[in-house]
C-alpha positions in Angstrom: 2.4 26.9 38.9 -1.3 26.0 38.9 -4.5 26.8 40.5 -3.3 25.1 43.7 0.1 25.2 45.1 2.5 23.7 47.6 2.7 25.7 50.9 4.7 24.4 53.8 6.0 21.0 52.7 6.4 19.2 56.0 3.9 21.0 58.2 1.0 20.0 55.9 2.1 16.4 55.6 2.2 15.9 59.4 -0.8 18.0 60.1 -2.8 15.9 57.6 -1.5 12.7 59.1 -2.6 13.8 62.6 -5.9 15.1 61.5 -7.1 12.3 59.1 -5.4 9.0 59.5 -2.4 7.1 60.8 0.4 7.8 58.3 3.9 9.0 58.6 7.2 9.8 57.0 10.1 8.0 58.5 13.7 8.1 57.5 15.9 5.0 58.2 19.0 5.7 60.2 22.2 5.8 58.3 25.9 6.4 58.8 27.0 9.9 59.7 28.6 11.9 56.9 31.8 13.7 57.9 31.7 17.4 57.1 34.0 18.7 54.4 34.5 22.4 53.6 36.3 21.4 50.4 36.3 18.4 48.2 37.2 17.3 44.7 33.6 18.1 43.6 32.3 21.1 45.6 34.4 23.4 47.7 32.9 25.9 50.1 36.2 27.7 50.3 36.8 30.7 48.0 38.1 34.2 47.8 36.0 37.3 48.5 33.1 37.5 46.1 32.8 40.7 44.1 30.1 43.1 45.5 28.0 44.6 42.7 28.5 48.4 42.4 26.1 50.5 44.5 25.1 47.6 46.8 28.0 47.8 49.2 25.9 48.9 52.2 23.6 45.9 51.7 26.4 43.3 51.4 28.3 44.7 54.4 25.4 44.9 56.9 25.3 42.8 60.0 22.3 40.7 61.2 21.2 41.2 64.8 20.0 37.7 65.8 17.5 37.4 68.7 15.2 34.6 70.0 12.1 34.4 67.7 9.0 35.9 69.2 6.5 33.5 67.6 5.6 30.5 69.7 6.1 28.1 66.7 9.7 29.4 66.4 10.6 29.8 70.0 13.6 27.4 69.7 15.2 29.4 66.8 16.8 32.8 66.3 15.3 35.4 64.0 16.7 38.4 62.2 16.1 40.9 59.3 18.2 41.8 56.3 17.7 44.9 54.2 17.6 44.7 50.4 16.7 47.2 47.7 13.2 47.1 46.4 14.3 48.0 42.9 17.8 46.8 41.8 17.8 49.2 38.9 17.7 52.0 41.4 18.9 50.9 44.8 18.5 54.4 46.2 14.7 54.2 45.8 13.5 52.2 48.8 14.6 49.4 51.2 12.6 46.4 52.2 13.4 43.9 54.9 13.6 40.1 54.6 12.7 38.0 57.6 15.1 35.1 58.5 15.1 32.3 61.1 18.0 30.0 61.8 18.9 26.8 63.6 22.5 27.1 64.7 25.0 24.4 63.8 25.4 21.9 66.7 28.8 20.6 65.5 31.7 21.7 63.3 30.2 24.4 61.2 30.6 24.5 57.4 28.5 27.6 56.9 24.9 28.4 56.4 22.4 26.3 54.4 19.6 28.6 53.0 16.3 26.8 52.3 13.2 27.6 50.3 10.0 25.5 50.4 8.6 26.6 47.0 5.3 28.0 46.1 6.0 30.6 45.0 4.8 32.2 48.2 6.0 29.6 50.6 7.7 30.7 53.8 11.2 29.6 54.5 10.9 30.8 58.0 8.0 28.4 58.6 10.0 25.6 56.9 12.8 26.1 59.5 10.2 25.4 62.2 9.3 22.1 60.6 12.8 21.1 59.3 13.7 18.7 62.1 11.0 16.4 60.8 12.7 16.5 57.4 16.4 17.1 57.5 19.1 14.7 58.8 20.9 15.3 62.0 24.1 15.7 60.0 22.7 18.8 58.3 21.9 20.4 61.6 25.4 19.6 62.9 27.3 21.0 59.9 25.1 24.0 59.0 23.3 27.0 60.3 20.0 26.1 58.7 18.5 29.4 57.6 15.0 29.9 56.3 14.0 33.2 54.7 10.7 34.6 53.5 11.3 35.9 49.9 10.4 39.4 49.0 6.6 39.9 49.1 6.0 36.8 51.2 4.7 36.4 54.7 7.0 38.5 57.0 9.1 40.0 54.2 7.3 43.2 53.1 4.3 41.1 52.2 2.0 42.0 49.2 -1.6 42.3 50.4 -4.4 42.0 47.9 -7.4 40.1 49.3 -9.2 39.9 52.7 -9.8 36.6 54.4 -13.4 36.6 53.1 -12.2 37.2 49.6 -9.7 34.3 49.9 -12.6 32.1 50.9 -14.6 33.2 48.0 -11.8 32.6 45.5 -11.1 29.1 46.9 -14.7 28.1 46.6 -15.2 29.5 43.1 -15.8 26.8 40.5 -14.7 27.8 37.0 -15.0 25.7 33.9 -12.3 27.2 31.7 -13.5 25.0 28.9 -16.5 27.3 28.5 -16.7 30.9 27.2 -18.5 32.0 30.4 -15.7 30.4 32.5 -13.0 32.1 30.6 -14.8 35.5 30.9 -15.1 35.0 34.6 -11.5 34.1 35.0 -10.5 37.3 33.2 -12.8 39.4 35.4 -11.4 37.7 38.5 -7.8 38.6 37.4 -8.8 42.2 36.8 -10.5 42.4 40.2 -7.5 40.7 42.0 -5.0 43.1 40.3 -7.0 46.1 41.3 -7.1 44.9 44.9 -3.3 44.5 44.8 -2.9 48.0 43.6 -5.2 49.5 46.2 -3.5 47.7 49.1 0.1 47.4 47.9 0.6 50.0 45.2 3.1 48.8 42.6 4.9 46.3 44.8 3.9 43.4 42.4 6.3 44.9 39.9 9.3 44.0 42.0 8.5 40.4 43.0 10.2 38.7 40.2 12.6 35.8 40.7 15.6 37.6 39.4 15.3 40.2 42.2 14.7 37.4 44.7 18.0 35.7 43.5 19.9 38.9 43.9 18.4 39.1 47.5 19.8 35.5 48.0 23.3 36.7 47.2 23.0 39.5 49.7 21.9 36.9 52.3 24.9 34.7 51.4 27.3 37.6 52.0 25.6 38.9 55.2 25.7 35.4 56.7 29.5 35.3 56.1 29.6 32.6 53.4 32.1 32.7 50.5 29.9 30.3 48.5 26.2 29.6 48.7 24.8 26.3 50.1 21.2 26.1 49.2 18.3 23.6 49.3 15.3 24.7 47.1 12.1 22.8 46.6 9.8 23.1 43.7 9.6 26.8 42.7 12.7 27.1 45.0 14.6 25.1 42.4 13.9 27.8 39.8 15.1 30.4 42.3 18.3 28.3 42.7 18.8 28.0 39.0 18.3 31.7 38.5 20.9 32.4 41.2 23.4 30.1 39.6 23.0 31.9 36.3 23.5 35.3 37.9 26.3 34.3 40.3 28.0 31.2 39.0 31.3 31.8 40.9 29.4 32.1 44.2 27.8 28.6 43.9 28.8 26.1 46.6 26.5 23.2 47.1 23.1 23.5 45.5 20.4 20.9 45.9 17.4 21.6 43.6 14.5 19.2 44.4 11.3 19.1 42.3 12.7 20.9 39.3 10.7 23.7 37.7 12.1 24.3 34.2 12.5 28.1 33.7 12.3 27.7 29.9 8.7 26.7 30.0 6.1 29.3 29.1 3.0 29.7 31.3 1.0 27.6 28.9 3.6 24.8 28.7 3.7 24.6 32.5 -0.1 24.4 32.6 0.0 21.5 30.0 2.7 19.7 31.9 0.9 20.0 35.3 -2.4 19.0 33.8 -0.8 15.8 32.5 1.0 15.3 35.9 -2.0 15.6 38.1 -4.2 13.6 35.7 -1.7 10.8 36.0 -1.6 11.2 39.8 -5.4 10.8 39.9 -5.0 7.7 37.8 -2.4 6.4 40.2 -4.6 7.0 43.2 -7.6 5.3 41.5 -5.4 2.3 40.7 -4.0 2.1 44.2 -7.5 2.3 45.7 -8.8 -0.5 43.5 -5.7 -2.6 44.1 -5.0 -2.2 47.8 -7.6 -0.3 49.7 -10.4 -1.7 51.8 -13.9 -0.7 50.7 -12.7 1.2 47.7 -15.7 2.8 45.9 -14.6 1.4 42.5 -13.2 -1.7 41.1 -10.6 -0.4 38.6 -8.8 2.7 37.5 -11.2 3.7 34.7 -14.2 3.4 37.0 -12.4 5.4 39.7 -11.5 8.3 37.3 -15.1 8.4 36.1 -16.4 8.5 39.7 -14.0 11.3 40.7 -15.0 13.4 37.7 -18.7 13.0 38.5 -18.1 13.6 42.2 -16.5 17.0 41.6 -19.3 18.0 39.2 -22.1 16.8 41.5 -20.6 18.6 44.5 -20.9 21.9 42.6 -24.5 21.2 41.7 -25.3 20.0 45.3 -22.7 21.0 47.9 -22.2 18.5 50.7 -23.0 19.5 54.3 -20.1 20.0 56.7 -19.9 20.8 60.5 -19.7 24.5 59.4 -23.2 25.1 58.1 -22.0 28.3 56.3 -19.4 26.4 54.4 -20.6 23.3 52.6 -18.2 21.3 50.5 -18.6 22.2 46.8 -16.7 20.9 43.8 -14.0 23.5 44.0 -13.1 22.9 47.6 -13.3 19.1 47.1 -11.1 19.3 44.1 -8.6 21.6 45.9 -8.4 19.1 48.8 -7.8 16.2 46.4 -5.1 18.1 44.5 -3.3 19.0 47.8 -3.2 15.4 49.0 -2.0 14.2 45.6 1.3 16.0 46.3 2.2 13.2 48.6 1.7 9.6 47.6 1.8 8.4 51.3 -1.4 10.4 52.0 -3.6 8.4 49.5 -5.4 6.8 52.5 -6.3 10.2 53.8 -7.9 11.1 50.4 -9.8 7.9 50.3 -11.1 8.5 53.9 -12.2 12.0 52.9 -13.9 10.8 49.8 -15.7 8.0 51.6 -17.1 10.4 54.1 -18.2 12.8 51.3 -19.9 10.0 49.4 -21.9 9.3 52.6 -22.9 13.0 52.9 -20.2 14.4 55.2 -17.9 17.0 53.6 -16.1 17.9 56.8 -12.9 15.8 56.3 -12.2 17.2 52.8 -13.1 20.7 53.9 -10.5 20.3 56.7 -7.9 19.1 54.2 -8.6 22.2 52.0 -8.2 24.5 55.0 -5.0 22.8 56.1 -3.4 23.2 52.6 -4.5 26.8 52.4 -3.3 27.6 56.0 -6.9 28.7 57.0 -7.7 28.4 60.7 -11.1 27.5 62.2 -11.9 31.2 62.9 -11.7 32.0 59.2 -8.3 33.7 59.3 -5.5 32.8 56.9 -2.0 32.4 58.4 -0.2 34.3 55.7 -0.4 36.0 52.3 0.7 33.0 50.3 -2.3 33.1 47.9 -1.7 36.7 47.0 2.1 36.2 46.7 1.6 33.2 44.5 -0.4 35.1 42.0 1.9 38.2 42.1 5.2 36.4 41.8 3.9 34.3 38.9 2.6 37.5 37.2 6.1 38.9 37.5 7.8 35.8 36.2 5.6 34.8 33.3 5.3 37.1 30.3 2.4 36.6 27.9 3.7 34.4 25.1 2.1 33.2 21.9 -1.3 34.2 20.4 -4.9 33.2 20.8 -4.5 30.6 18.1 -1.8 28.9 20.1 -3.7 29.3 23.3 -6.8 27.8 21.8 -4.9 24.9 20.3 -3.2 24.0 23.6 -6.5 24.6 25.6 -8.4 22.2 23.4 -5.6 19.6 23.9 -5.7 20.0 27.7 -9.5 19.6 27.7 -9.5 16.6 25.4 -6.6 14.7 27.0 -7.2 15.4 30.7 -10.9 15.1 31.7 -10.4 15.8 35.4 -7.8 18.5 35.2 -8.7 20.2 31.9 -11.4 22.5 33.0 -9.2 24.2 35.6 -5.9 24.3 33.6 -6.8 25.3 30.1 -6.7 28.7 28.5 -4.9 30.4 31.4 -3.2 32.9 29.1 -6.5 34.7 28.7 -6.4 35.8 32.3 -2.6 36.3 32.4 -2.8 38.9 29.7 -4.9 41.0 32.1 -2.1 41.3 34.7 -1.3 45.0 34.7 2.4 44.8 35.5 3.7 43.0 32.3 6.5 40.6 33.0 9.9 41.4 31.4 11.3 38.0 32.4 12.8 35.7 29.8 11.7 32.1 29.7 14.8 30.5 28.2 17.2 27.6 28.5 19.8 27.7 31.3 23.1 29.3 30.4 25.8 28.9 33.1 29.6 29.0 32.8 32.1 28.2 35.5 29.7 26.6 38.0 30.6 23.9 40.5 28.5 20.7 40.0 25.0 20.9 41.4 22.6 18.1 42.4 19.1 17.9 40.8 16.4 15.8 42.3 13.3 14.6 40.4 10.5 12.1 41.0 9.2 10.0 38.1 5.6 10.6 39.0 5.8 14.2 40.4 2.5 15.8 39.5 3.4 19.4 40.2 6.9 19.6 38.6 6.8 16.6 36.2 9.9 14.5 35.7 10.3 15.8 32.2 11.3 19.1 33.7 14.1 17.5 35.7 15.4 15.7 32.7 15.3 18.9 30.6 17.2 21.0 33.1 19.7 18.2 33.6 20.5 18.4 29.9 20.7 22.1 30.0 23.2 22.1 32.9 26.1 19.9 31.9 27.8 20.1 35.3 24.9 18.4 37.1 23.9 15.1 38.5 20.3 13.9 38.4 19.0 11.9 41.5 15.7 10.2 40.5 13.2 8.8 43.0 10.5 6.4 41.7 7.6 8.1 43.4 4.4 10.0 42.7 5.1 12.5 45.4 6.2 16.1 44.9 9.9 16.5 45.8 11.9 13.9 47.5 14.4 14.9 50.2 12.9 14.3 53.7 9.9 12.2 52.5 11.0 8.7 53.3 13.7 7.6 50.8 16.9 6.4 52.5 18.6 6.4 49.1 17.7 10.0 48.4 18.6 11.1 52.0 22.0 9.5 51.8 22.9 11.1 48.4 21.8 14.6 49.4 23.5 14.4 52.8 26.8 13.2 51.3 26.7 16.1 48.8 25.7 18.9 51.2 27.8 17.8 54.2 30.6 15.9 52.6 30.8 17.7 49.3 30.6 14.3 47.5 28.7 14.3 44.3 27.6 10.9 42.9 29.9 9.7 40.1 26.9 9.3 37.8 23.1 9.8 37.8 21.4 7.8 40.5 17.9 6.2 40.6 16.2 5.4 44.0 13.3 3.0 44.3 12.9 2.6 48.1 
């Protein structure tokens, strides 16, 4: 939850590799895992789950699958499922959720629902890229089903900004450490909210994660599964945790990768992410000085200083690109760097972009920014993920604390994190202007009667810092923590044979590790 976010996990990784440099994610072959519908740890067999009163027609609907119309999804089947807009009054209005699936090629255990995070990421798009990420055993044992959550992409999308307004927002440099910067962020929030209201009415009121989790149970039932099998990345981990609290008896095999702790307030998440990305910048600077050819600095400290100056200088004097109307300023360069820092194996691409920018060519980093924001060369954005990101967070994060607390935390962020501080501090000032106040509760996990679930966390994850995985692991007694020693965001499908094996054995075989596991490959 920050100024920048994760969009389609795998698509961006491979697009960047093709566009910028020779890099890749490769999974070592491993022994097949025999499918198991039931096991001593996690059974997918159960009785009929209770249908919440008044929702019978939603739970009993049938999906009409048909070949997907989009070229990128031509090898998959698509369908729609109706859910109530407002669960407090299901008679008010229906909305449709978009689904895409890859049918099981072998003995089918059920469906595996997947979510790429964000919030605002498209699960339908993730299905289209999942073969680069998931093991063959997963596709053999499950119908892999991606869905766009309510308000996202193809699922009754919230619309707030035009493409030109998205461009303007991405290129806006705000120093939240100044009074002027905070005033501008407050004005921006008011303007954004007004645009949402004008284009989408009060839809933002209904995009909370609790409602999305209730949608998830309808999807489970409609797909014919007694228990939910689910793989959620980043924000998708919070969606999975929310589901488990609402429907503990319906939990089958849940893998939550890149844990977002739902007990953190808006300000606490900002502080954790500021620290995480500052450490990621430091790791990149150290890698460059230690391993890269022609690194522009000799040590970590010099690298951090050079990066901070670069972003500031690019604002003062934007760097020309091949698009004369879009020079690379500090905001766009910073956004590109943040995007690449999600994946440690892309450090060479960041260095390549920086080297070009230092020589007066901002084109490579501008291309990175566009890739991470799903902006095509004609200026059109692929989806509404920016708008959905803001609206879903607005629904999930109530304003907490007072100005004294905000100022104390803001000063700490500015003091301790020189690169990240000016974009991460004092966010509560803008949040309080969101016109649909959140009623969500940020509190510790409370689950009874749940089957064991598998949590995955990376020691250097910048976006969902490892402390969150450790915290949620303590909150959920019936869980295992799979740790990957990596500075990347999320783990499954990004190159660790150890992680791949553990997740596959759990999802396909129902076998949970006997104890917590640490992977260092």
